[in-house]
N, C-alpha and C positions, 0 to 999 in steps of 0.2 A: 717173280713168283708173287705179284703182290696177292692176287687171290688164290689160294691155297685151298681154298674149300671146296667138298667133292658132295653132289647130289647123290642120292641111293643109288642111283643107277649107274653113275657113275664109276663109285663106290665098288661095284660089282664089276665092273669092266676094269678098273686099276687091279681090284685084285687077281683078276685074269691074267693080266700083265706079270704084278707080281709074282704070283705061285709058278709063272711056263716060261719066265725070261730067261736067259733071250730065246724070241721065235721069230719065226717069219709073218709078215703082214696077211700071207696066205692060211698060215694056222691059226692064227689071232681069229682071223675072217672065219674061219671052220667054226673056232670054239664059242664063237659069239654067237653063229648061228644055232649052237648046241646046246648054249646055258642061256641067252636073253633071246633065242629066236629074232635075229636080228638079220637084215640083207648088208649085203657089201660096204653098199655105201653109206650104212648107219653107222658101222664098224670104220670107215674110213673118217668120217665126218667125227666122230667122238676121236678117235685118235689123233685126228689134227691140232681139235681143240685142245687136247693135254700136252701137245706136245709143244701148240705154242703157249701154255701156260710154264711151262718148264718141268712138266714132271718128265714127260718119257721122249724119248727120241724114237726115230723112224728113219735109220739110215741106212740105203743098200737093201732095201728091205728086210731088215731086221729090226726088233723091236725089244729096246731096253727102257729101262727105267734111270733116269737120272738124278734121281732121289728116291731111299728103299721107302720101305712101306713103312719101318720104323721111324724114321727118321719124319717121314710125310704126317704121320698119328702123332709124334713127340710135338712137332711145329704145329698145327692144328691146337695140339692143347695148352702150347705155351700160348698161342691167340688166344684162348680161353679166357684162361685166366689172367691174361693182360686187361683184356676186352671188359670181362666182367667183375672182375676182381682186385682191380686198380695194378696188376700184377703181385698180388698178394697169397700166396701158395696158402698160409697159414688159414686167412678167409676163408677163401676155398674148401680144405678140410672140413672147418668149422661149419661150413652152409652143408657140403656133403653128408657130414656125421649128424646132422640136425634130425634128419626124417633116416639114415640107414645107419646101425648099427655095423660096426665093424666087427668081425671075428677075431679072437686067439689069434691066429693064423697071420688075419693079414696085418696086424696091430705089431706082430713079430719080424713080418715081412720090411714093414716099415723103417721100424728100428734097427735092422740089417742095413737098410739103402743108408738111413742115416748116417750111423755108426761106421759103413763105407765111406759116406763121403768125409765123415771130420779126418781121417788119415791122410 
């Protein structure tokens, strides 16, 4: 599971699976045609690629995820902080808030998150 990044189109494809799983590969082909205007071969090519990367599986023509959407994006966030800010969440927050102010609600939510981790 080394390369867990998704391009824009791959992310749209992954969202289709996450929103509809479990689904048959035939249902996936239809959804991808309707939402992405993809041919059957394109759907199967991208599905195979993401299965090889350990994100999804296609067993007995049933497509399911091996990694949930929330876990996938949590892993991506961790990797971004690790690669960009030497793993320092405070450095990330400092950089983030230099250009974007947090609302009172966001600050309170972050405080609640920190408080829940301390317990």
